[in-house]
C-alpha atoms as one frame of an Amber mdcrd trajectory, in Angstrom:
protein
 103.121  18.000 204.352 105.793  17.541 201.817 103.263  17.875 198.730 101.425
  20.672 200.461 105.154  22.368 200.838 105.824  21.534 197.191 102.592  22.786
 196.170 102.244  26.180 197.901 105.997  26.991 196.853 104.972  25.835 192.852
 102.096  28.539 193.734 104.377  31.194 195.125 106.650  31.398 192.043 103.824
  31.528 189.738 102.879  34.124 191.534 105.923  36.128 191.588 106.353  35.875
 187.669 102.996  37.139 187.271 103.444  40.283 189.228 106.351  40.608 188.038
 104.948  40.539 184.424 102.455  43.106 185.220 105.489  45.518 187.013 107.417
  45.024 183.689 104.028  46.534 181.583 103.469  49.537 184.019 107.407  50.211
 184.388 108.139  53.287 183.071 111.252  54.515 181.377 113.644  55.531 183.739
 117.259  57.108 183.437 120.387  55.442 183.912 123.561  56.502 186.612 126.469
  57.086 185.818 129.137  58.525 188.728 132.264  58.604 189.980 133.887  57.279
 193.815 137.306  57.001 195.190 137.917  56.037 199.121 140.319  53.501 201.031
 141.537  50.421 200.026 143.142  47.633 201.869 144.008  44.572 202.263 142.804
  42.496 204.768 145.890  38.987 204.933 147.822  37.428 207.019 149.731  40.425
 207.462 147.681  43.546 208.800 147.642  47.408 207.803 149.915  49.930 209.125
 147.872  52.224 211.612 144.834  50.143 211.591 142.889  50.653 208.725 144.261
  51.629 205.190 147.677  51.771 205.824 147.858  55.451 203.863 145.506  52.992
 200.666 143.745  54.876 198.801 141.231  53.649 195.406 139.385  55.606 192.357
 137.011  54.465 190.074 134.150  55.057 187.727 130.353  53.246 186.977 127.639
  52.617 185.262 123.563  51.691 186.567 120.939  50.967 185.274 117.639  49.912
 187.043 115.650  46.365 185.755 112.877  47.002 188.132 112.478  48.655 191.242
 114.367  46.773 193.613 117.087  44.766 190.778 119.461  46.427 188.900 122.947
  45.934 187.302 125.896  48.069 187.687 129.222  47.762 186.178 132.539  49.548
 188.183 136.120  50.132 186.909 138.700  50.318 189.655 142.175  51.334 190.480
 144.194  51.410 193.856 146.921  51.088 196.145 147.230  48.831 199.329 149.791
  49.696 202.230 150.815  47.628 204.908 153.489  45.308 206.580 155.497  45.101
 210.538 154.954  41.728 210.269 158.296  39.004 211.470 157.891  37.821 208.062
 157.571  40.847 205.366 158.300  44.623 206.638 156.202  45.972 204.121 154.137
  45.730 200.937 152.721  47.581 198.447 149.813  46.144 196.330 148.934  47.908
 192.854 145.225  46.884 192.430 142.934  47.242 188.798 140.069  45.994 188.747
 136.365  45.365 186.400 133.209  44.095 188.053 129.640  43.032 186.843 127.733
  43.662 190.501 123.858  42.927 190.740 122.232  45.339 193.610 119.594  44.875
 195.737 117.380  47.796 196.742 116.217  46.512 200.515 114.297  49.024 201.727
 111.985  49.955 197.848 108.877  48.633 199.351 106.965  51.216 201.040 104.174
  52.797 198.806 103.647  56.137 201.004 105.554  59.043 199.111 106.814  58.617
 195.366 110.571  58.578 196.329 112.807  56.725 198.851 115.146  59.982 200.541
 117.927  57.249 201.346 118.727  54.295 199.418 119.798  51.125 201.563 121.308
  48.303 199.655 123.971  44.520 198.570 126.093  44.032 196.228 126.555  40.799
 194.654 128.973  40.863 192.100 132.643  39.020 189.619 134.979  40.196 187.814
 138.465  40.369 186.598 141.557  41.897 188.049 144.953  42.135 187.874 147.440
  43.046 190.944 150.943  43.424 191.449 152.476  43.283 195.351 156.040  44.742
 196.135 157.393  43.372 200.057 160.015  44.125 202.082 161.728  41.025 203.146
 163.923  42.438 205.764 165.689  44.127 203.798 164.612  46.986 204.207 164.033
  46.546 199.787 160.798  46.231 198.236 161.001  43.392 195.384 158.289  42.426
 193.406 156.505  39.161 194.885 157.057  35.962 192.295 153.424  34.910 191.200
 151.764  38.413 190.249 150.689  40.517 188.336 147.939  37.822 186.544 144.495
  38.301 185.661 142.258  36.388 187.846 138.675  36.064 188.353 137.449  37.457
 192.093 133.669  36.917 193.491 132.748  39.926 195.837 129.751  41.064 198.024
 128.864  44.817 199.887 126.933  47.075 200.727 125.631  50.608 200.479 123.715
  53.646 201.579 122.377  56.643 199.450 120.946  60.308 200.135 118.723  61.024
 197.207 119.424  64.973 197.466 118.230  66.218 193.762 116.544  63.831 191.094
 119.801  64.755 189.686 122.271  63.895 191.620 123.065  61.257 195.351 125.728
  60.958 197.631 126.375  57.085 198.747 128.520  55.701 200.975 129.098  51.661
 200.370 132.565  49.036 201.121 133.340  46.245 199.417 135.405  43.156 199.191
 136.755  41.415 196.451 138.052  37.857 197.087 140.791  37.003 194.473 140.684
  33.568 192.814 143.892  31.918 190.740 147.000  30.244 192.378 148.409  33.879
 193.801 145.497  33.651 195.749 146.789  34.738 198.812 149.496  37.088 197.881
 147.570  40.094 198.350 149.932  41.324 201.302 152.966  40.134 200.313 153.026
  36.980 202.256 151.390  32.974 201.509 150.183  31.070 203.659 152.611  28.431
 205.423 151.606  24.253 206.416 152.735  24.138 209.325 156.385  26.067 209.480
 154.770  28.914 211.590 152.048  29.681 213.793 148.576  29.409 213.085 148.268
  33.195 214.546 150.068  34.183 211.686 148.394  33.682 209.054 144.746  34.008
 207.881 142.337  30.796 207.601 141.914  30.637 203.432 142.922  34.110 201.456
 143.735  37.924 201.676 141.056  39.786 201.063 140.973  43.345 199.443 138.807
  45.920 201.370 137.161  48.953 199.500 135.306  52.196 201.342 133.983  54.874
 198.782 132.270  57.673 198.583 129.773  57.532 195.752 128.961  60.898 193.263
 125.356  59.449 191.674 124.411  61.448 188.844 121.302  60.620 186.569 121.285
  61.016 182.816 118.185  60.749 180.536 115.434  63.124 179.773 113.772  64.508
 182.428 110.256  65.385 180.980 110.256  61.246 178.958 112.183  59.793 181.784
 111.727  59.417 185.983 114.560  58.839 188.264 116.301  55.582 188.277 113.465
  53.028 189.383 115.214  52.511 192.006 114.369  55.537 194.005 110.967  55.255
 192.254 107.693  54.681 194.827 106.425  50.744 192.576 103.275  51.727 192.939
 103.741  55.608 191.091 101.794  54.741 187.830  99.339  53.563 189.853  99.253
  56.391 191.711  99.256  58.698 188.510  96.733  57.407 187.375  94.421  57.496
 190.445  95.653  61.014 190.597  94.470  61.671 186.587  91.232  60.684 187.875
  90.399  62.236 190.667  91.310  65.982 188.797  88.692  64.434 186.627  86.006
  67.507 186.413  82.082  65.387 187.873  79.825  64.654 184.871  77.136  67.357
 184.555  74.050  65.290 182.950  72.094  68.580 182.686  71.373  69.834 179.749
  70.913  73.926 180.564  70.351  75.131 177.286  68.200  72.258 176.114  70.532
  71.856 172.779  70.759  68.242 173.206  74.498  68.462 174.485  75.602  67.983
 178.417  76.479  71.248 180.676  80.323  69.084 181.187  80.800  68.456 176.870
  79.156  72.062 176.172  81.490  74.626 175.575  78.676  77.407 174.796  76.076
  76.697 177.685  74.373  79.549 176.594  72.965  78.386 173.304  69.721  80.509
 172.254  66.713  78.168 172.022  66.422  76.271 168.658  70.170  76.900 166.897
  71.234  73.641 165.109  74.708  73.178 167.053  78.123  71.331 166.902  79.142
  68.349 169.098  80.710  70.455 171.412  77.400  72.757 171.571  78.269  75.712
 169.698  75.715  77.374 168.099  76.458  76.455 163.548  77.678  79.076 161.121
  77.111  77.003 158.428  79.575  79.933 155.720  81.667  81.253 158.549  80.431
  85.017 158.734  79.593  85.242 162.206  76.046  85.047 161.780  74.855  81.640
 162.922  72.475  79.872 160.918  69.492  80.277 163.229  69.447  84.039 162.455
  70.901  83.964 159.130  68.583  84.320 156.237  71.630  83.111 153.664  73.399
  80.356 155.768  75.664  79.643 152.742  76.682  83.247 151.683  79.248  83.177
 148.626  82.393  83.955 150.231  84.029  87.642 149.666  81.561  89.507 149.987
  80.770  91.959 152.849  77.359  91.124 154.855  74.762  93.187 156.451  73.266
  92.112 159.542  70.424  89.172 158.143  73.512  87.124 156.903  73.187  88.348
 153.428  75.836  89.265 151.273  75.683  92.501 149.628  76.962  91.484 145.634
  77.640  94.344 143.510  74.652  94.275 140.473  76.546  93.000 137.497  75.890
  95.482 134.696  73.324  93.933 131.593  74.548  92.472 128.517  72.316  93.165
 125.380  72.151  91.112 122.625  74.686  93.954 120.461  77.194  93.336 122.796
  77.153  89.436 122.223  76.588  89.559 118.607  80.227  92.381 119.461  82.024
  89.878 120.996  80.961  86.917 118.749  82.029  89.336 115.970  85.521  90.028
 117.621  86.352  86.409 117.955  85.459  85.626 114.528  88.211  88.328 113.023
  90.876  87.275 114.990  90.188  83.717 114.278  89.850  84.545 110.137  93.137
  86.577 111.418  95.448  83.501 111.644  94.505  82.270 108.101  97.069  82.620
 106.386  95.445  84.327 102.464  92.374  85.789 104.957  91.146  81.621 104.107
  88.326  79.115 106.408  89.810  76.859 108.326  89.894  74.673 105.351  92.727
  75.993 104.193  95.245  73.736 106.644  93.608  71.105 106.065  94.376  70.956
 101.813  95.486  67.156 101.296  98.373  65.974  98.721  99.007  63.260  96.372
 101.317  60.920  95.661 103.189  59.417  92.358 104.090  56.183  91.098 107.853
  54.788  90.797 109.295  56.879  88.739 106.272  58.866  86.939 104.789  62.006
  87.455 101.158  60.909  85.065  98.312  61.735  87.954  96.884  58.068  89.379
  93.113  58.441  89.682  93.143  57.638  92.865  94.433  60.804  93.594  91.149
  63.062  91.281  89.485  63.132  94.803  92.179  64.789  96.744  92.945  67.611
  93.298  89.130  67.887  93.594  88.843  68.690  96.510  91.697  71.047  96.647
  90.041  73.023  93.916  87.054  73.110  95.878  89.360  75.524  98.134  90.689
  77.595  95.565  86.614  77.777  94.852  85.398  79.208  98.317  88.198  81.509
  98.652  88.337  83.752  95.394  91.696  85.771  96.761  93.624  82.774  97.713
  96.524  81.334  96.017  98.216  77.678  95.925 101.987  76.737  96.055 102.231
  73.316  94.745 105.289  72.004  95.375 106.894  68.924  94.034 108.840  66.176
  95.313 110.719  62.882  94.732 111.989  59.999  97.030 116.119  59.365  96.712
 116.728  56.582  94.164 118.685  58.643  91.420 120.924  62.022  91.485 119.933
  65.356  92.839 120.035  66.978  88.976 117.366  63.973  87.713 114.770  64.668
  91.210 114.671  68.486  90.307 113.047  68.126  86.888 110.929  64.648  87.943
 109.854  67.181  91.129 108.920  70.014  88.357 107.262  67.367  86.394 105.284
  66.859  89.481 103.805  69.876  89.929 103.417  70.322  86.483 100.984  67.672
  86.239  98.964  68.339  89.386  98.766  72.069  87.833  97.938  71.502  84.965
  95.044  68.794  86.493  93.787  71.514  88.402  93.355  74.062  85.418  92.375
  71.755  82.979  89.708  69.622  84.176  88.914  72.216  87.155  89.167  75.550
  85.813  91.762  76.937  88.150  93.147  80.071  86.878  97.223  78.836  86.198
  98.096  82.136  87.445  96.621  81.353  91.252  98.953  78.078  91.111 102.454
  78.926  92.061 104.868  76.125  90.825 107.537  75.311  93.087 109.486  71.479
  93.807 111.814  70.126  96.688 113.507  67.770  94.640 114.776  64.699  97.465
 115.739  67.806  99.993 112.981  66.802 102.043 111.741  63.764 102.776 108.242
  62.793 104.881 110.033  59.581 104.906 113.537  58.841 106.259 114.196  56.229
 103.677 117.729  56.262 101.256 115.488  53.794  98.599 111.768  53.869  96.869
 109.492  55.484  99.043 105.649  56.029  98.135 105.199  58.719 100.878 108.012
  60.273  99.425 107.150  60.568  95.846 104.023  63.570  96.430 102.922  67.154
  95.881 101.848  69.517  98.289  99.366  72.221  98.648  99.237  74.890 100.852
  97.509  78.768 100.773 100.435  81.038  99.470 101.894  84.130 101.200 105.735
  85.298  99.931 106.311  82.378  97.672 106.544  82.767  93.852 107.022  80.726
  90.891 110.452  78.227  89.962 111.401  77.555  86.924 112.534  74.625  85.096
 115.398  73.302  86.780 118.290  72.563  84.194 118.618  69.309  82.967 116.284
  66.321  80.544 113.290  65.539  80.472 112.812  62.827  83.837 110.210  60.412
  84.681 107.884  59.173  82.220 103.590  61.127  81.676 101.586  63.135  78.997
 103.167  65.850  77.596 101.729  69.492  78.743 100.101  71.882  77.113  97.868
  74.546  77.067  98.001  77.467  79.310  99.479  75.457  82.258 103.140  76.582
  81.217 106.052  73.501  79.726 109.261  73.537  78.584
């Protein structure tokens, strides 16, 4: 028998955890309750309270409460108050100031019914623990209230209580609650200023254990949270609400109609166009297709993919205006105009080759033409022969290995050597060649020493350039003497 009850208990625990796990998965987000409370605070102890309950005591506080599920919740309370009493043979009057903070576990005892979505009335019990600090003053018969020793310390306490709450709206409820606080510590029996005595007074004049602080409160509770995304605190909500909502949603769904009245292949339940013309192609919602969006369904559209931007006729055909005919003469005029504009971009009215005239290079401190450069000079000559109206500027340069005066003369000699070659070898008219020199002022390679690339002569089509005379200074560089009609010293 003992083994049977043990197994039954284990099975009950397992089922409880399974149900709790399911409830947590189905639990909706709920609001948080905050509130204020106030009411009657009194001591039950060795000395009775004046005039029955309370004796003029009062208390106030604030609290925050959060549901763990539909039955269990946690609440944090902060309380402050004062309790008075007296008319004892030893204590004529006492006043006790009380301040505490308590974490309460709350059990809702009537949220087990499932017939309504929300409870109108909430019955609950309270169990908790916390810290308190109280101080007592007592009149021991001389008419003066004096501090009672041993009070004023921070003590732990346990508490228990019960309450009833009335739901007035989804945001507000009103509760009446009574709590009993049991302090623990060295001064546990001094809430009323009187300590238990061990035989010097009769047992009827003292409590059998310790004094208790009582607090009867009226609580104003407010629910905070987004109403469209959260439900009320779960201790007001039917635990089966998610299930009931799912059932209501299923009931609200339309009955599936498996018929297809217009024979378009889409059931009536899903068909957004139940009178589609016979034979018309439709989309997944049963609406006749209009591929080009011109307002004429494909079934009646003789041009189902009309180009956008044009008016259409009743048959769905785009009304595109006829384009003008272009003759061969029109094409020739266009091409000639483009070619004329293209040629106008070249200096001197030349051709495309004007832009690709080569340059030649020289050995160090030389201005005689290297044989490797003959081909380039031939190319320059051919351009000039094919373009009789252009002139060519021939500009000599050096590297930065001598002074400016020497380099200017060497640049002049190199340009003159190139001109002599074009005139004597290729028969170019000297008047079509304009000699210029740049010395070391313009380099291709940023070098202060010897540079083959900087020792050069450049050719370009002339625009407004004029011939430059020989610069002052002695002869510079090595090379042939100039002769013929190319100019000289």
